[in-house]
C-alpha positions in Angstrom: 100.4 72.4 80.1 97.6 74.5 78.4 98.9 73.7 74.9 99.0 70.0 75.8 95.3 70.1 77.0 94.3 71.9 73.7 96.1 69.3 71.7 94.4 66.4 73.5 91.0 68.1 73.0 91.3 68.6 69.3 92.9 65.1 68.9 89.9 63.5 70.6 87.4 65.4 68.4 89.1 64.2 65.2 89.3 60.6 66.5 85.5 60.8 67.3 84.6 62.1 63.9 86.6 59.5 62.1 85.0 56.8 64.2 81.6 58.2 63.5 82.2 58.3 59.7 83.6 54.7 59.9 80.4 53.6 61.7 78.1 55.3 59.3 80.0 53.8 56.4 79.8 50.3 57.7 76.0 50.4 58.3 75.4 49.1 54.8 78.1 46.4 54.8 78.7 43.4 56.8 78.0 39.7 57.0 75.4 37.3 58.4 75.2 33.6 59.1 71.6 33.4 57.9 71.8 31.8 54.4 69.4 31.1 51.5 69.1 27.5 52.7 68.1 28.7 56.1 65.4 30.8 54.5 64.0 27.9 52.6 64.0 25.7 55.7 62.1 28.4 57.7 59.5 28.6 54.8 59.1 24.8 54.8 58.5 24.7 58.6 56.0 27.6 58.3 58.0 29.8 60.7 58.1 32.8 58.4 55.8 35.6 59.5 57.0 38.5 57.4 59.8 39.3 55.0 61.1 42.8 54.2 63.5 43.5 51.3 65.8 46.6 51.5 67.5 47.1 48.1 70.8 48.9 48.1 72.0 51.5 45.7 74.4 49.0 44.3 71.6 47.0 42.6 70.6 44.2 42.7 72.2 43.8 46.1 70.3 44.3 49.2 69.2 43.2 52.7 66.5 40.7 53.5 64.9 40.8 57.0 63.0 37.7 58.0 60.6 37.9 60.9 60.0 34.5 62.4 57.7 33.1 65.0 58.5 33.8 68.7 59.5 37.4 67.7 62.8 36.3 66.2 64.4 38.2 63.3 67.1 37.1 61.0 69.0 39.2 58.5 70.4 38.0 55.2 72.5 39.9 52.7 71.6 39.0 49.2 73.5 39.6 46.0 70.3 39.6 44.0 67.2 40.7 45.9 64.9 40.3 42.8 65.7 36.6 42.7 64.9 36.3 46.5 61.6 38.2 45.8 60.6 35.6 43.1 61.6 32.8 45.4 59.3 34.1 48.2 56.4 34.6 45.8 56.8 31.1 44.5 56.4 29.9 48.1 53.2 32.0 48.6 54.9 34.7 50.7 54.4 38.3 49.7 57.5 40.3 50.7 57.5 44.0 51.5 59.9 45.6 49.1 61.3 49.0 50.2 62.3 51.7 47.8 65.9 52.0 46.7 67.6 54.6 49.0 69.0 57.8 47.5 72.5 59.1 48.0 73.6 59.9 51.5 74.5 63.5 51.0 76.0 63.9 54.5 78.2 60.9 54.2 79.2 61.5 50.6 79.5 65.3 50.5 79.4 67.1 53.9 81.5 64.7 56.0 84.6 64.7 53.8 84.6 68.5 53.6 83.9 68.8 57.3 86.8 66.4 58.2 89.2 68.3 55.9 88.3 71.7 57.5 88.7 70.2 61.0 92.1 68.8 60.1 93.3 72.1 58.6 92.0 74.0 61.7 93.6 71.5 64.0 97.1 71.9 62.4 96.7 75.7 62.2 95.9 75.9 65.9 98.8 73.6 66.9 101.3 75.5 64.8 100.1 78.8 66.2 100.5 77.5 69.7 104.0 76.3 69.0 105.0 79.6 67.4 103.6 81.6 70.3 105.2 79.2 72.8 108.6 79.5 71.1 108.1 83.2 70.8 107.5 83.5 74.5 110.6 81.3 75.2 112.7 83.6 72.9 111.4 86.7 74.7 112.0 85.2 78.1 115.4 83.8 77.2 117.2 86.9 78.1 115.1 87.6 81.2 116.7 87.4 84.6 116.2 84.2 86.6 116.6 86.0 90.0 114.0 85.2 92.7 112.8 88.1 94.8 111.9 87.7 98.5 111.1 90.1 101.3 112.8 88.1 104.0 109.5 87.2 105.8 109.8 84.0 107.8 113.5 83.6 107.1 116.4 83.4 109.5 118.0 86.5 111.0 121.4 87.4 112.2 120.5 86.1 115.6 120.4 82.6 114.1 124.0 82.9 112.9 126.7 81.9 115.4 130.5 82.0 115.4 130.7 85.0 113.0 130.6 88.0 115.3 132.7 90.5 113.3 131.2 89.4 110.0 127.7 90.0 111.4 128.7 93.5 112.6 129.9 94.5 109.1 126.6 93.3 107.6 124.5 94.9 110.3 125.8 98.2 109.0 124.4 97.5 105.6 121.0 96.9 107.1 121.3 100.2 109.0 122.2 101.9 105.7 119.0 100.7 104.1 116.8 101.5 107.1 118.2 105.0 107.9 120.0 106.4 104.8 119.6 110.0 105.9 121.8 109.5 108.9 124.7 108.6 106.8 123.9 111.0 104.0 124.3 114.0 106.4 128.0 113.1 106.8 128.5 112.6 103.1 128.8 108.8 103.4 127.5 106.7 100.5 126.1 103.2 100.8 128.6 100.5 99.7 127.8 99.3 96.3 129.0 95.8 96.8 130.1 93.4 99.5 132.0 90.2 98.7 131.9 87.3 101.2 134.9 85.1 100.7 135.8 82.0 102.6 136.1 78.2 102.5 133.1 76.1 101.6 130.7 75.6 104.4 131.8 78.6 106.5 128.4 80.3 106.3 128.6 82.8 103.4 125.2 81.9 102.0 123.8 81.7 105.5 124.9 85.2 106.2 123.1 86.4 103.0 119.9 84.6 104.1 120.2 86.3 107.5 120.5 89.7 105.7 117.4 88.9 103.7 115.6 88.2 107.0 116.9 91.4 108.7 116.5 93.9 105.9 113.0 95.2 105.2 113.7 95.6 101.5 113.3 93.3 98.4 116.0 90.7 98.2 117.0 89.2 94.8 118.9 85.9 94.8 120.6 84.3 91.8 123.5 82.0 91.2 126.5 83.0 89.0 125.9 80.1 86.7 122.3 81.3 85.9 123.8 84.1 83.8 125.9 82.1 81.4 124.4 80.3 78.4 125.9 78.9 75.3 124.4 81.7 73.2 126.4 84.9 73.1 124.7 87.9 74.6 122.2 86.1 76.8 124.2 86.5 80.0 124.6 90.2 79.4 120.9 90.6 78.7 120.0 88.8 82.0 122.4 91.1 83.9 120.6 94.2 82.4 117.2 92.8 83.2 118.2 92.0 86.8 119.4 95.5 87.5 116.4 97.0 85.7 114.1 95.0 87.9 116.2 95.9 91.0 115.9 99.7 90.1 112.1 99.4 90.1 112.3 97.9 93.7 115.1 100.1 95.1 116.3 100.2 97.8 117.1 96.5 97.5 119.8 93.8 97.8 121.0 91.6 95.0 122.8 88.4 96.1 124.9 86.5 93.6 126.0 83.1 94.9 129.1 81.5 93.5 130.1 84.7 91.6 133.3 83.0 90.4 131.2 81.3 87.7 130.7 84.6 85.9 133.5 86.9 87.2 136.6 85.0 86.5 139.7 86.9 85.3 139.4 88.0 81.7 141.9 87.2 78.9 143.2 84.0 80.5 142.7 80.3 79.8 141.7 78.9 76.5 138.5 80.9 75.9 140.2 84.1 74.7 138.5 87.5 75.2 135.3 87.0 73.2 133.3 84.3 74.9 129.9 84.6 76.5 131.2 84.6 80.1 133.4 87.7 79.5 130.6 89.7 77.9 128.4 88.9 80.9 131.2 90.0 83.2 131.6 93.3 81.2 127.9 94.0 81.6 128.1 93.3 85.3 131.0 95.7 85.7 129.1 98.4 83.9 125.9 97.9 86.0 127.8 98.0 89.3 129.8 101.1 88.5 129.4 102.6 85.1 127.8 105.7 83.7 124.4 104.5 84.8 123.1 105.3 88.3 122.0 102.5 90.5 121.2 104.2 93.7 119.9 102.1 96.5 121.1 98.8 95.0 123.6 96.8 97.1 125.2 93.8 95.4 126.1 91.0 97.9 128.2 88.1 96.4 129.8 85.0 97.8 132.7 82.9 96.6 135.4 80.5 97.8 137.8 81.3 94.9 138.5 85.0 95.3 141.9 84.4 93.8 140.5 83.8 90.3 138.2 86.8 90.2 138.8 89.6 87.8 140.6 92.6 89.4 138.1 95.0 87.9 135.3 93.7 89.9 137.3 93.7 93.2 138.1 97.4 93.2 136.3 99.9 95.5 133.2 101.3 93.8 132.1 97.8 92.8 132.9 95.6 95.8 133.7 98.2 98.4 134.0 95.6 101.2 135.5 92.2 101.3 134.4 90.2 104.3 136.5 87.1 105.0 134.3 84.3 106.5 136.8 82.1 108.3 136.4 78.7 110.0 135.1 79.2 113.5 137.3 79.0 116.6 136.5 76.8 119.6 134.1 79.4 121.0 132.4 79.8 117.7 132.1 76.1 117.2 130.4 75.8 120.6 127.9 78.5 119.7 127.2 76.9 116.4 126.7 73.5 118.0 124.2 75.1 120.5 122.2 76.5 117.6 122.0 73.2 115.7 121.2 71.4 118.9 118.1 73.5 119.7 115.6 71.1 118.1 117.6 68.0 119.1 117.1 66.4 122.5 120.5 65.8 124.1 121.3 63.5 127.0 123.0 64.9 130.2 126.3 63.3 129.2 126.6 65.4 126.0 129.4 68.0 126.4 129.2 70.4 123.5 132.3 72.2 124.8 134.3 69.0 124.5 132.8 68.4 121.0 133.9 71.9 120.0 137.5 71.2 121.2 137.5 67.9 119.2 136.3 69.4 116.0 139.2 71.8 115.3 139.0 72.9 111.6 135.3 72.1 111.2 133.1 74.6 109.4 129.5 75.4 110.3 128.3 73.0 107.7 130.5 70.2 109.1 129.1 70.8 112.6 125.5 70.7 111.4 126.2 67.5 109.6 127.9 66.1 112.7 124.8 66.6 114.9 122.6 65.4 112.1 124.5 62.1 111.8 124.3 61.8 115.6 120.5 62.2 115.5 120.3 59.6 112.8 122.4 57.2 114.8 120.2 57.8 117.9 117.1 57.1 115.8 118.6 53.9 114.5 119.2 52.9 118.1 115.6 53.5 119.0 116.5 56.2 121.5 114.5 59.4 122.1 117.6 61.5 122.7 121.2 61.9 121.6 124.0 60.6 123.8 127.7 61.5 123.7 128.6 58.1 122.2 126.4 59.0 119.2 128.4 62.2 118.6 131.6 60.3 118.9 130.5 57.7 116.3 129.3 60.4 114.0 132.6 62.3 114.4 134.5 59.3 113.2 132.0 58.7 110.4 132.2 62.3 109.2 136.0 62.9 109.8 137.5 59.5 108.9 134.8 57.3 107.5 132.4 54.7 108.8 134.0 51.8 110.6 133.9 48.5 108.7 133.8 45.9 111.5 132.7 43.2 109.1 135.8 43.4 107.0 137.9 40.2 107.3 141.5 41.0 108.2 144.2 38.4 108.9 145.8 38.3 112.3 149.2 39.4 110.8 147.7 42.5 109.2 145.8 43.3 112.4 149.1 43.0 114.4 150.9 45.3 111.9 148.2 47.8 112.1 148.2 47.7 115.9 152.0 48.6 116.0 151.6 51.1 113.2 148.9 53.1 115.1 150.8 52.7 118.4 153.7 54.4 116.8 151.6 57.4 115.8 150.0 57.5 119.3 153.3 57.5 121.2 154.6 60.5 119.1 151.3 62.4 119.6 151.8 61.9 123.4 155.5 62.7 123.5 155.5 65.8 121.3 154.1 69.0 122.9 152.5 70.8 119.9 150.5 68.0 118.2 148.7 66.0 120.9 147.2 64.7 123.0 145.7 61.4 121.7 141.9 61.1 121.7 141.2 57.7 120.1 143.4 54.9 118.8 141.7 52.2 116.7 142.6 49.3 114.4 139.1 49.0 113.0 139.1 49.6 109.2 137.3 52.6 107.9 135.2 53.3 104.9 138.0 55.3 103.3 140.4 52.4 103.0 142.4 52.9 106.1 143.3 49.9 108.2 143.0 52.0 111.4 143.4 55.5 112.7 144.8 57.6 115.5 142.9 60.7 116.3 144.4 63.6 118.3 142.5 66.1 120.4 143.8 69.6 119.8 143.5 71.7 123.0 143.6 75.1 121.2 143.1 76.7 117.8 146.3 78.1 116.3 146.2 81.1 113.9 149.6 80.1 112.4 151.9 77.1 112.5 155.5 77.3 113.7 158.5 75.5 112.2 158.7 73.3 115.3 155.1 72.2 115.0 155.5 71.4 111.3 158.5 69.2 112.1 156.5 67.5 114.9 153.7 66.8 112.5 156.2 65.2 110.1 157.5 63.1 112.9 154.0 61.9 113.8 153.3 61.0 110.1 156.5 58.9 110.1 155.7 57.1 113.4 153.7 54.3 111.9 156.5 53.4 109.4 159.1 53.5 112.1 157.1 51.2 114.4 156.7 48.7 111.6 160.4 48.7 110.8 161.4 48.3 114.5 159.1 45.4 115.3 158.9 43.4 112.1 162.2 44.4 110.4 160.1 45.0 107.3 157.8 47.7 105.9 154.4 47.8 104.3 152.4 50.0 101.9 150.2 51.2 104.7 152.3 54.3 105.4 152.0 55.7 101.8 149.5 58.4 102.8 151.6 59.3 105.8 154.7 59.6 103.7 152.9 61.7 101.1 151.7 64.1 103.8 155.1 64.4 105.4 156.7 65.1 102.1 154.2 67.8 101.3 154.8 69.5 104.7 158.5 69.4 104.2 158.3 70.9 100.7 156.0 73.6 101.9 158.5 74.5 104.7 161.2 74.9 102.1 159.4 76.5 99.1 156.5 78.5 100.7 157.4 79.4 104.3 161.2 80.0 104.1 161.9 77.7 107.0 165.2 76.3 105.5 168.5 77.8 106.3 170.1 76.2 103.3 167.6 77.5 100.7 166.9 80.8 102.5 163.9 83.0 103.0 162.6 82.9 99.4 159.3 81.6 98.1 159.9 79.0 95.4 156.4 77.5 95.3 155.1 76.8 91.8 151.7 78.0 90.7 149.6 74.8 90.5 146.4 76.4 89.4 144.8 75.0 86.3 144.5 77.1 83.1 140.7 76.5 83.1 140.1 78.3 86.4 141.5 81.6 85.3 145.3 81.3 85.0 147.6 81.8 82.1 148.2 78.9 79.8 152.0 78.9 80.0 153.9 79.0 83.3 157.5 79.8 83.8 159.4 78.3 86.7 160.3 80.7 89.5 163.7 79.0 90.0 166.5 77.3 88.1 167.2 73.6 87.8 170.1 74.0 90.2 167.7 75.5 92.9 165.2 72.7 92.2 167.9 70.2 93.0 168.8 72.0 96.2 165.1 72.1 97.2 164.9 68.3 96.8 168.0 67.8 98.9 166.6 70.1 101.6 163.3 68.3 101.7 165.1 65.0 102.0 167.3 66.4 104.9 164.2 67.5 106.8 162.5 64.1 106.3 165.6 62.3 107.4 166.1 64.5 110.5 162.5 64.1 111.6 162.7 60.3 110.9 165.8 60.0 113.1 164.2 62.0 116.0 160.9 60.1 115.8 162.8 56.7 115.8 164.7 57.7 118.9 161.5 58.5 120.7 159.8 55.3 119.8 162.9 53.2 120.7 162.9 54.9 124.1 159.2 54.1 124.5 159.5 50.5 123.2 157.7 49.1 126.3 154.7 51.5 125.7 154.7 50.5 122.0 154.3 46.8 123.0 151.6 47.5 125.7 149.6 49.7 123.4 149.7 47.2 120.5 148.6 44.4 122.8 145.8 46.5 124.2 144.6 47.3 120.7 144.7 43.7 119.6 142.5 42.9 122.7 140.0 45.8 122.5 140.4 47.1 118.9 139.8 50.7 120.1 141.2 52.6 123.1 140.5 56.0 124.5 142.8 58.7 125.8 142.4 57.6 129.4 143.2 54.0 128.5 146.3 55.0 126.5 147.6 57.4 129.2 147.1 54.6 131.8 149.9 52.6 130.0 152.4 55.2 131.1 151.4 54.7 134.8 151.7 51.0 134.8 
């Protein structure tokens, strides 16, 4: 900004001088509409009071100024002032003839030199500013981009819900920094690094912010991508600068968000072993645990791809602790909802416990987004508080997609969708491990679905049984079965259901060893891309004969589940008809309305 202001200042000076020179140069040139004939007419009428002749250096040219009656002055530029002088004398007018002016030394000598000097100085100053600016940029290019904060005014661990054990591990780090002597007496050393791993949105960065608010020490924050540049050596230089800065402020914490951008496995992929990212990683490994001493520096890092990190950075002495930040359970989700609902007015019908039960699998970020969408919906409805219906609508919008009520659908398609979703709903209700039904709808959604059937899990499961996976496959096939039973035809609407059922069946066979025919062996293939830290070439973990057996077993599981699901829907054919008719009438039904069909 400063160099731009200097440029504008000098540029305006040069423009002003050029304009001044142009004005001075034009003072002796120009034109006038007062002619020789006008002069003679004025003489004949006796209007001439006085005439002044100003000869120019370019003789005999000059300027004739004629003063007329009524204080009027006219100017005439003459090519021969001597002739005009003789003409005036002949008409009994004695003109005042001025001396021929000398050379304008300022205009002819000083001004050109002055302008030249100013132009040279101007370009010299601008080039100097550019050189100094680029020099500063080159000097700062290898500087760390980390931002330091003291945690003042930030969130604390009290503001983090649903992560009880994770907070306990991090509270120890805060205690290490506050009372190091207590641990030093027992020979304990402060962990050099803590790696937070977990799915996106589970609260890894939030935990780091809470540590910044709890710890009374400097807190450096930087992203893994801030280290890597296209120029070799810049990333390593930034790592060195970061740790040098941290040493000056020790004890302190360095937080590297998304560390997988810089700490991926070396020697894999297409980059070889000599690219900029690997040099940056090597420098990071040395700084965390090399010959240098970094006492009082704790490195806190977060990633959701711990599987692609280099083994060297995961060993004790670099990242001594690995804290897994998992998705919250039903109790954790309720606590998270309470925190995000603090500044949001809720109506008396809002049941956060029921919302927590409905949102199985949601992360903390998902729950925050859920309540935010509910608040937006309440504001659009001109309400001063959030009602339970707002949360239900936002849940559908976040989990499935916004409802498209304006979409025009034929009656035939609507009827097919009603039976399709009824088939899913009956199996959700009949099978013990996958239900019960929460909402059944034939309103199209923003993600291309013609309708949806949403279950309400009553508990969070740490693992999935073989029976539950088979029931999930049966539920996925329920829509196709209902279409086939009622219309004696099938549609493309079950493509996503079939894909999910096939994936589940293949996982049962190849990953989880749930097939008696194939055995308890893992035959899953490594689907990771080469660009995220895996080898370029992959060898199959099984022969072509085993691949054929796997395909047969997957088909057998699908066929068995299809037959079982079809038998259930045929048995509940009357419920299928009732549910489809109710959906065609109301478009969306709740759990209570669906369960009432069994009572009738």
